[in-house]
C-alpha positions in Angstrom: 7.5 -22.2 -68.3 5.3 -19.4 -67.2 2.6 -18.1 -69.6 3.3 -14.6 -70.9 -0.4 -13.7 -70.7 -0.3 -14.4 -66.9 2.7 -12.1 -66.6 0.9 -9.3 -68.5 -2.2 -9.7 -66.5 -0.3 -9.4 -63.2 1.5 -6.3 -64.5 -1.8 -4.6 -65.5 -3.3 -5.3 -62.1 -0.8 -2.9 -60.5 -1.4 -0.2 -63.0 -5.2 -0.5 -63.1 -5.9 -0.6 -59.4 -5.5 2.3 -57.1 -2.7 2.2 -54.6 -3.8 1.3 -51.0 -3.8 3.9 -48.2 -0.1 4.7 -47.6 1.3 5.4 -44.2 4.7 7.0 -44.1 7.7 5.0 -42.8 11.0 6.4 -41.4 13.1 4.5 -44.0 14.5 6.6 -46.9 16.0 5.0 -50.0 17.3 6.7 -53.1 14.8 6.9 -56.0 17.7 7.3 -58.5 20.1 4.7 -57.2 23.5 3.9 -58.7 23.1 0.3 -57.4 20.3 -2.2 -56.9 18.3 -1.3 -53.8 17.5 -4.2 -51.6 14.9 -3.8 -48.8 15.0 -6.7 -46.5 13.5 -7.6 -43.2 11.1 -10.0 -41.4 7.8 -10.9 -43.0 4.8 -8.8 -42.3 7.0 -5.7 -41.6 5.5 -3.7 -44.4 8.0 -4.2 -47.2 5.3 -4.5 -50.0 3.5 -1.4 -48.7 6.8 0.5 -48.6 7.3 -0.3 -52.3 3.8 1.1 -52.9 4.9 4.3 -51.1 7.9 4.6 -53.4 5.7 4.1 -56.4 3.4 6.8 -55.2 6.4 9.2 -54.9 7.4 8.4 -58.5 3.9 9.0 -59.7 3.8 12.4 -57.8 7.0 13.3 -59.6 5.3 12.8 -62.9 6.7 9.4 -63.9 4.2 7.7 -66.2 2.5 4.7 -64.5 3.6 2.2 -67.1 7.3 3.1 -66.4 6.9 1.9 -62.8 6.7 -1.9 -62.6 5.6 -3.7 -59.5 5.7 -7.5 -59.5 5.2 -9.8 -56.5 6.9 -13.2 -57.0 4.8 -14.7 -54.2 1.6 -14.5 -56.3 0.2 -18.0 -56.5 -0.1 -17.7 -60.2 3.7 -17.7 -60.3 4.3 -20.9 -58.4 6.0 -22.5 -61.4 8.2 -19.4 -62.2 11.8 -20.4 -62.8 15.0 -18.5 -63.6 14.4 -19.3 -67.3 11.2 -17.2 -67.1 13.0 -14.0 -66.2 13.6 -13.2 -69.9 9.9 -13.8 -70.7 9.0 -11.5 -67.9 11.1 -8.7 -69.4 9.9 -9.5 -72.9 6.3 -9.4 -71.8 6.7 -5.9 -70.5 8.4 -4.6 -73.7 5.8 -6.3 -75.8 3.2 -4.2 -74.0 5.3 -1.0 -74.2 8.0 -1.2 -76.9 8.2 2.6 -76.8 9.6 2.4 -73.3 12.8 0.7 -74.5 15.6 3.1 -73.4 13.3 5.1 -71.2 13.9 5.5 -67.4 12.2 2.5 -65.8 11.7 1.5 -62.2 11.3 -2.2 -61.4 9.9 -3.1 -57.9 10.5 -6.9 -57.5 8.8 -8.2 -54.4 10.0 -11.4 -52.7 12.2 -12.2 -55.7 14.5 -14.3 -53.5 12.0 -17.2 -54.0 13.4 -17.6 -57.5 16.8 -19.2 -58.0 19.0 -17.0 -60.2 17.4 -13.7 -59.2 20.9 -12.1 -58.6 22.0 -12.4 -62.2 18.7 -11.0 -63.4 18.8 -8.0 -61.1 22.3 -7.2 -62.1 21.4 -7.5 -65.8 18.4 -5.2 -65.4 20.6 -2.6 -63.7 23.7 -2.8 -65.8 22.6 -3.6 -69.3 19.0 -2.4 -69.4 19.9 0.7 -67.2 16.8 0.1 -65.1 16.4 1.3 -61.5 15.9 -2.0 -59.6 14.3 -2.3 -56.1 14.1 -5.7 -54.4 12.5 -7.0 -51.2 13.1 -10.2 -49.5 12.6 -11.8 -46.1 14.4 -15.2 -46.3 17.9 -16.0 -45.2 18.9 -15.5 -48.9 18.5 -11.8 -48.4 20.1 -11.3 -45.0 22.4 -8.3 -45.0 25.6 -10.3 -44.6 24.8 -12.3 -47.8 23.7 -9.4 -50.0 27.2 -8.3 -50.8 28.1 -11.7 -52.0 24.9 -12.2 -54.0 25.2 -8.8 -55.7 29.0 -8.6 -55.9 29.1 -5.1 -54.6 26.3 -3.9 -56.8 23.6 -3.7 -54.2 22.6 -1.2 -51.4 20.8 -2.9 -48.6 18.3 -1.3 -46.2 16.5 -3.0 -43.3 12.9 -2.5 -42.5 11.3 -3.8 -39.3 7.8 -3.6 -37.8 6.8 -0.1 -36.7 8.9 2.2 -34.6 6.9 4.0 -31.9 6.9 7.2 -34.0 5.6 5.2 -37.0 3.0 3.6 -34.7 1.7 7.1 -33.7 1.5 8.1 -37.4 -0.5 5.0 -38.1 -2.8 6.1 -35.3 -3.3 9.4 -37.0 -1.0 11.5 -34.8 1.3 14.1 -36.4 4.6 13.7 -34.6 6.1 17.1 -35.2 9.4 18.3 -33.8 7.8 19.7 -30.6 5.2 17.0 -30.2 6.4 16.4 -26.6 5.6 20.0 -25.7 2.0 20.0 -27.0 -1.2 18.8 -25.3 -1.1 15.7 -27.5 1.8 14.4 -25.3 -0.9 13.5 -22.7 -2.0 10.7 -24.9 1.5 9.2 -25.0 1.1 6.8 -22.1 -2.1 5.3 -23.6 -0.5 4.8 -27.0 2.7 3.4 -25.4 0.7 0.8 -23.5 -1.0 -0.3 -26.7 2.3 -0.4 -28.5 3.9 -2.6 -25.7 0.9 -4.9 -25.3 -0.3 -5.5 -28.9 3.0 -5.0 -30.7 4.0 -3.2 -33.8 3.0 -5.3 -36.9 1.3 -2.8 -39.2 -1.8 -5.0 -39.8 -2.3 -5.4 -36.1 -1.8 -1.7 -35.4 -4.4 -0.7 -37.9 -7.0 -3.3 -36.7 -9.3 -1.8 -34.0 -11.1 -5.0 -32.8 -9.1 -6.8 -30.1 -10.5 -10.1 -31.1 -9.4 -9.7 -34.7 -6.0 -8.4 -33.5 -5.5 -11.6 -31.6 -6.6 -13.7 -34.5 -4.1 -12.0 -36.8 -1.3 -12.6 -34.4 -2.3 -16.3 -34.1 -2.2 -16.6 -37.8 1.3 -14.9 -37.8 2.6 -17.4 -35.3 1.3 -20.4 -37.3 2.7 -19.0 -40.5 6.1 -18.4 -38.7 6.0 -22.0 -37.4 4.9 -23.9 -40.5 5.8 -21.7 -43.5 8.6 -19.4 -42.6 10.5 -22.1 -40.7 9.4 -25.7 -41.1 8.6 -25.5 -44.8 11.3 -23.0 -45.9 14.2 -24.7 -44.0 12.8 -28.3 -44.2 12.7 -28.5 -40.4 10.8 -31.8 -39.9 10.4 -31.9 -36.1 7.6 -29.4 -35.8 6.8 -30.6 -32.2 10.2 -29.5 -31.1 10.1 -26.4 -33.2 6.9 -25.2 -31.7 8.2 -25.9 -28.2 11.4 -24.0 -28.9 9.6 -21.0 -30.2 7.1 -20.9 -27.3 9.9 -21.4 -24.7 11.8 -18.4 -26.0 8.8 -16.2 -26.5 7.6 -17.0 -22.9 11.1 -16.1 -21.6 11.8 -12.8 -23.4 14.6 -10.8 -21.7 15.8 -14.0 -20.0 19.2 -15.7 -20.5 19.4 -18.6 -22.8 22.0 -21.3 -23.1 21.7 -23.9 -25.9 23.4 -26.6 -23.8 21.2 -26.0 -20.8 18.1 -25.9 -23.0 19.1 -29.1 -24.7 19.4 -30.9 -21.3 15.9 -29.6 -20.4 14.0 -30.3 -23.6 15.5 -33.7 -24.4 13.9 -35.1 -21.2 10.5 -34.7 -22.9 11.1 -34.5 -26.7 13.3 -36.7 -28.8 15.7 -34.2 -30.3 19.5 -34.3 -30.9 21.9 -31.6 -29.8 22.7 -30.8 -33.5 19.0 -30.3 -34.1 18.8 -27.8 -31.3 21.7 -25.8 -32.7 20.3 -26.0 -36.3 16.8 -25.0 -35.4 18.2 -22.1 -33.2 20.2 -20.8 -36.2 17.3 -20.9 -38.6 15.0 -19.1 -36.1 17.6 -16.4 -35.7 17.8 -16.0 -39.5 14.1 -15.4 -39.5 14.7 -12.3 -37.3 11.8 -13.1 -35.1 14.1 -14.0 -32.2 17.5 -12.4 -31.5 20.1 -13.4 -28.9 22.1 -10.6 -27.3 25.6 -11.6 -26.2 27.2 -10.8 -22.9 29.3 -7.6 -23.2 33.0 -8.2 -23.1 36.0 -7.1 -25.2 36.9 -10.9 -25.2 35.1 -12.8 -27.9 35.7 -16.0 -25.9 33.9 -14.5 -22.9 31.0 -13.5 -25.2 30.7 -17.0 -26.6 30.8 -19.0 -23.3 28.1 -16.8 -21.6 24.4 -17.3 -22.1 22.6 -15.0 -24.5 19.7 -12.7 -23.7 16.4 -13.4 -25.6 14.9 -10.6 -27.7 11.6 -11.0 -29.5 10.8 -9.1 -32.7 7.2 -8.2 -31.6 5.6 -8.1 -28.2 2.2 -9.0 -29.7 3.3 -12.6 -30.3 3.6 -13.2 -26.6 -0.2 -12.9 -26.4 -0.7 -15.9 -28.6 2.5 -18.0 -28.1 3.7 -17.6 -24.5 2.9 -20.7 -22.4 2.5 -18.7 -19.3 1.4 -15.2 -20.3 1.3 -12.5 -17.8 0.5 -8.9 -18.5 3.8 -7.6 -17.3 4.3 -4.2 -18.8 7.8 -4.0 -17.4 8.9 -7.1 -19.3 7.3 -5.9 -22.5 8.8 -2.4 -22.1 12.3 -3.9 -21.7 11.8 -6.0 -24.8 10.6 -3.0 -26.8 13.7 -1.0 -25.7 15.9 -3.9 -26.7 14.5 -4.0 -30.2 14.9 -0.2 -30.4 18.7 -0.6 -29.8 19.1 -3.7 -31.9 17.5 -2.0 -34.9 19.6 1.1 -34.8 22.0 1.1 -37.7 25.6 0.5 -36.7 24.7 -0.4 -33.1 26.0 -3.5 -31.5 23.8 -4.5 -28.6 24.7 -6.6 -25.6 23.7 -7.1 -22.0 26.0 -7.2 -19.0 26.0 -8.8 -15.5 28.2 -8.4 -12.5 26.8 -8.2 -9.0 24.0 -6.3 -10.6 22.6 -6.2 -14.1 22.7 -3.8 -17.0 19.8 -4.5 -19.4 21.6 -3.2 -22.5 25.0 -2.1 -23.5 25.4 -0.5 -26.9 28.6 0.0 -28.9 28.6 2.4 -31.8 31.8 3.9 -33.4 33.7 2.8 -30.3 31.4 4.6 -27.9 29.7 2.7 -25.1 26.3 3.3 -23.5 24.9 1.4 -20.6 21.1 1.4 -20.3 18.7 0.0 -17.7 14.9 0.1 -17.7 12.6 0.6 -14.7 8.9 0.7 -15.6 7.5 0.9 -12.1 6.3 4.0 -10.2 9.5 4.0 -8.1 13.1 3.7 -9.2 14.6 0.5 -7.9 18.0 0.9 -6.3 19.4 -2.1 -8.1 18.9 -0.3 -11.5 21.1 2.6 -10.3 23.6 0.2 -8.8 23.9 -1.8 -12.0 24.8 1.3 -14.0 27.3 2.5 -11.4 29.0 -0.9 -11.3 29.3 -1.0 -15.0 30.9 2.5 -14.9 33.4 1.2 -12.3 34.4 -1.7 -14.6 34.3 0.3 -17.8 35.3 3.9 -16.9 35.2 5.1 -20.5 31.4 4.5 -20.9 30.1 7.6 -22.5 26.5 7.6 -21.2 24.5 6.0 -18.3 20.8 5.9 -19.1 17.8 4.8 -17.1 14.6 4.5 -19.1 11.5 5.1 -16.9 7.8 5.0 -17.0 7.5 8.8 -16.6 10.4 10.3 -14.5 12.8 12.7 -16.1 15.7 13.9 -14.0 19.5 13.3 -13.3 20.9 11.2 -10.5 24.6 11.9 -10.4 25.8 10.9 -13.9 22.7 8.9 -14.7 20.1 10.4 -17.0 16.5 9.3 -16.4 14.3 9.6 -19.5 10.7 8.4 -20.0 10.7 5.4 -22.3 7.9 6.7 -24.6 9.8 10.0 -25.2 13.1 8.1 -25.8 11.5 5.8 -28.4 10.6 8.9 -30.4 14.2 10.0 -30.8 
């Protein structure tokens, strides 16, 4: 059982200490929700700081501090916290502020998914105590597809990822106003974009100015992903294979990946079963650090039998985890574009290949878009041909888009748009 004095001390630490510097994010959630709000996403994406920003908004609206409760369940002092302690947690708060019984309260419960039984507690707070409840989580227990089951229709889920390019610019002190692209500040866009592509978009790394420390932070992130987020959390025992699997995928971003082909390759050097390869791949996908884009086809069977395209959550990890790292801005730009499409709400993102390739195909509300990326100074003919070939095979495609390093024009029905500008949409 957890000690009530420990709970009270942790509660007061939030109220007594000033909030950290808050950088605005694009995500908007309701502050007076009719359901439990769940903010989920990969670790180190800024979920805790996002909660601080919501708390700040409430304080600015005049809500008394002691009616806003922030509690991080990953605090090491809570390592023995069990579901039986949830009532003590609530009792501890009302022992401190009995006058707040029946008042409008806001509970921000960070990484609560670590505690079994959190779903029942969250529902009870919302339904019986009439408390506005906000939850974060980064494990498979809080993936979007499982939230509906866990909350029985009583939750609203919102995804938060590392920084978009617009958020990155704000973290750098830029004010991205509506007409930003028409001001003199647009001249700094290529420099910012190269940093975004090279070092990635984890908030802590973006704010760090020293390249040596940036790299050290990224190394720590990779080690934490390997040993804590994956090996420990999912009881994956073969860490030698797990590390090889991660590094192989991170090295080969934008490449095509087949589990069968990979198993034949890796089993020559590492003792691993086919089932383990499938299991480890599934868990890594649940972590959201790696995603696998299917081949575009209206046939699910065709999608299943074709290799998947590798997409990495953050480019910065390539600096510390790729086995053969090359400073290839084109490859980094393609990965960043892929993440942009993957993280758009309601988008389904694919790749396509015929005689030529299409880097990304998006499907949203039945509308198709085909997108290629060319980050060189000259436009490669194959990029144009790939889009035209897709148009020939799928005449109803609504847009053909070519993202470029700096060119903006139209070639036939293909729109050329600079990547940096497009990422700010």
